C-alpha positions in Angstrom: -119.3 162.9 106.8 -116.3 161.9 104.5 -115.2 163.6 101.3 -112.2 164.2 99.1 -111.1 166.8 96.6 -108.6 166.4 93.8 -107.1 163.3 95.6 -103.9 162.1 94.0 -101.6 159.4 95.2 -98.3 157.9 93.9 -97.1 154.6 95.3 -93.7 153.1 94.4 -93.4 155.5 91.5 -96.7 154.6 90.0 -99.8 156.8 90.0 -102.4 155.0 92.1 -105.1 157.6 92.3 -105.8 160.5 89.9 -108.0 163.5 90.9 -110.5 161.4 92.9 -113.5 163.3 94.2 -115.9 161.4 96.4 -118.3 162.1 99.2 -119.9 159.7 101.6 -122.9 160.6 103.8 -123.3 159.7 107.4 -124.6 156.1 107.8 -124.1 155.4 104.1 -122.6 152.1 102.8 -120.4 152.6 99.8 -118.9 149.8 97.8 -115.6 150.2 95.9 -115.2 147.9 93.0 -112.7 147.5 90.2 -110.0 145.1 88.9 -106.8 144.5 90.9 -104.6 147.6 90.8 -107.5 149.9 90.2 -106.9 151.9 93.3 -109.4 150.5 95.8 -106.9 149.8 98.6 -105.1 153.1 98.0 -108.3 155.1 98.2 -109.2 153.4 101.5 -105.7 154.1 102.8 -106.0 157.8 101.9 -109.5 158.2 103.4 -108.2 156.7 106.6 -105.2 159.0 106.7 -102.8 156.1 106.3 -101.1 157.1 103.0 -99.4 160.3 101.9 -101.1 162.0 99.1 -101.9 165.3 97.3 -105.4 166.9 97.6 -107.8 167.0 100.4 -109.5 164.4 102.7 -112.1 165.6 105.2 -113.9 163.8 108.0 -116.8 166.0 109.1 -115.1 169.4 109.4 -111.7 167.9 110.2 -109.0 168.3 107.4 -107.4 164.8 107.7 -104.7 165.8 105.2 -103.5 168.6 107.4 -103.3 166.8 110.7 -100.0 166.0 112.4 -99.2 162.2 112.4 -100.0 161.8 116.1 -103.4 163.5 115.8 -104.2 161.3 112.7 -103.2 158.2 114.8 -105.6 159.2 117.5 -108.4 160.0 115.0 -108.0 156.5 113.6 -107.9 154.9 117.0 -111.0 156.7 118.3 -113.2 157.4 115.3 -112.3 154.9 112.6 -112.6 151.1 112.4 -110.7 148.9 109.9 -111.0 145.4 108.5 -108.6 144.0 105.9 -108.4 140.9 103.8 -106.5 139.2 106.6 -107.7 139.1 110.3 -104.4 140.6 111.7 -105.1 139.2 115.2 -102.5 139.1 117.8 -101.7 135.4 118.3 -100.9 135.6 122.0 -104.3 137.1 122.8 -107.7 135.3 123.1 -110.6 136.3 120.9 -112.2 138.7 123.5 -108.8 140.2 124.2 -108.2 140.9 120.5 -111.6 142.5 120.3 -111.2 144.6 123.4 -107.8 146.0 122.3 -109.2 149.3 120.8 -111.1 150.0 123.9 -108.2 149.3 126.2 -105.9 151.5 124.1 -108.5 154.3 124.5 -108.4 154.0 128.2 -111.6 151.9 128.9 -111.5 149.9 132.0 -110.7 146.1 131.8 -114.1 144.9 133.0 -116.0 147.3 130.7 -113.8 146.4 127.7 -114.3 142.7 128.3 -118.0 143.0 128.5 -118.3 145.1 125.3 -116.0 142.7 123.5 -118.0 139.7 124.6 -121.3 141.4 123.6 -119.9 142.1 120.1 -118.7 138.6 119.6 -122.1 137.3 120.6 -123.8 139.8 118.3 -121.7 138.5 115.4 -122.4 134.8 116.3 -118.8 134.3 117.4 -119.3 134.0 121.2 -117.5 130.6 121.1 -114.3 132.4 120.0 -114.0 134.5 123.1 -111.6 132.3 125.0 -109.7 130.8 122.0 -106.5 132.1 120.5 -106.4 132.8 116.7 -104.5 129.5 116.0 -107.4 127.6 117.5 -109.9 129.2 115.1 -110.6 128.5 111.4 -110.0 131.5 109.1 -113.7 132.6 108.8 -114.0 132.6 112.6 -110.9 134.7 112.9 -112.4 137.2 110.5 -115.5 137.5 112.6 -113.3 138.4 115.6 -111.5 141.0 113.4 -114.9 142.5 112.4 -115.9 142.6 116.1 -112.6 144.4 116.9 -113.3 147.0 114.2 -116.7 147.7 115.6 -116.4 147.4 119.3 -115.4 151.1 120.0 -118.4 152.4 118.0 -116.4 154.0 115.1 -118.0 156.8 113.1 -116.5 155.3 109.9 -115.6 151.7 109.0 -113.0 151.0 106.3 -113.2 147.4 105.0 -110.6 146.4 102.4 -111.9 143.1 100.7 -112.7 141.7 104.1 -114.0 138.4 102.6 -111.3 137.9 100.0 -109.5 134.9 101.6 -112.7 133.0 102.6 -114.6 130.3 100.8 -117.7 131.3 99.0 -120.3 130.5 101.7 -118.2 132.1 104.4 -117.6 135.2 102.1 -121.2 135.9 101.7 -122.0 135.4 105.4 -119.1 137.5 106.6 -120.0 140.4 104.3 -123.7 140.3 105.4 -122.7 140.2 109.0 -120.4 143.2 108.7 -122.9 145.3 106.7 -125.8 144.4 109.0 -123.8 145.4 112.1 -122.8 148.7 110.4 -126.4 149.5 109.4 -127.8 148.7 112.8 -125.3 151.1 114.5 -125.4 153.8 111.8 -121.7 153.4 111.0 -120.6 155.0 107.7 -118.9 152.2 105.8 -116.6 152.1 102.7 -116.0 148.5 101.6 -114.1 147.1 98.7 -114.7 143.7 97.0 -116.1 141.9 94.1 -119.0 143.8 92.6 -121.4 140.8 92.7 -120.8 140.5 96.4 -120.5 144.0 97.8 -122.7 146.0 95.4 -126.0 144.4 96.5 -125.3 145.2 100.1 -124.4 148.9 99.5 -126.3 152.1 99.0 -123.9 153.2 96.2 -121.2 151.5 94.2 -118.1 153.4 93.1 -116.2 151.8 90.2 -112.5 152.5 89.8 -110.1 151.9 87.0 -106.5 152.9 86.8 -106.9 155.1 89.8 -109.9 157.0 88.5 -113.6 156.9 89.3 -115.3 155.7 86.2 -118.9 155.4 87.5 -121.0 155.9 90.7 -124.2 153.8 90.7 -127.0 153.6 93.2 -127.5 150.0 94.3 -130.9 148.6 93.5 -130.9 145.9 96.1 -129.6 147.4 99.3 -132.3 146.0 101.5 -132.5 144.9 105.1 -133.2 141.4 104.2 -130.1 141.2 102.1 -128.1 142.2 105.1 -129.7 139.9 107.7 -127.3 138.6 110.3 -129.1 135.3 110.1 -129.0 135.1 106.3 
C-alpha cells in the first residue's frame, strides 16, 4: 500500500531523515514513536507528498516522489486524510461544513456532502457539534470534528501527526481510540505518531525513530478491538 526506499530529507539545513525504508500494508495501523526532533513529523510529511526529499515514496503503484505538484495535491485531496496536533478548522464554518469540505472540494453535491458529514460526526459521538462553529466548541470536540473531516471522504491512507497532543489525558485516550476504531472499521491504512504508551497499544506495529533513522520496528502485543472501542 505505502512504502519508501532510501528516503532522505533535509529541513532548514538539518538532516531530518536518513535512509528510511518502511512499508505499510493495506489496512495496517502503524505507530511512529520517538523523542521530539526524531523525524516523525517529517516522515509523515514525506509519505503524504508534502515535503521535498531524496529517495522514493510509493502509494500502491504510484511513485509519489515523481508526481507533478498538481497531481500530488489531487492525490492528497482524494486518497489521503490528515489530522495534526491542532484541529485546523475554518472558524467561519460550522462543524458539519468543516467536515464536508473535502467532499465539496472533490465535487460532491451539497446535500450528499452534508449527509455524509453529519453521519461521521454522529459516528464519532460529535453530532452536537454539527451546527456549532469552532469557537463554540472545547478543544477536544474540535479535534473530533477534525478527525471526522479527515475520514469523511473515505481515504485510502490516514496520516495522523500527534493528533491528541494538545488534549488533557482523558480526552487524549478517547480521541486516539476513536480515530483508530474508525480507521479499523473502514479498513483505512493509518500512520499515526504520538507517545509510545498511548499509540503503540492501538497499533499493529510500532516504528521507533531517533535522529531521523528507524531504530526498531516492533509488533504490538495489544492491538485488540476492545482497546479501540469507540465507547471505551
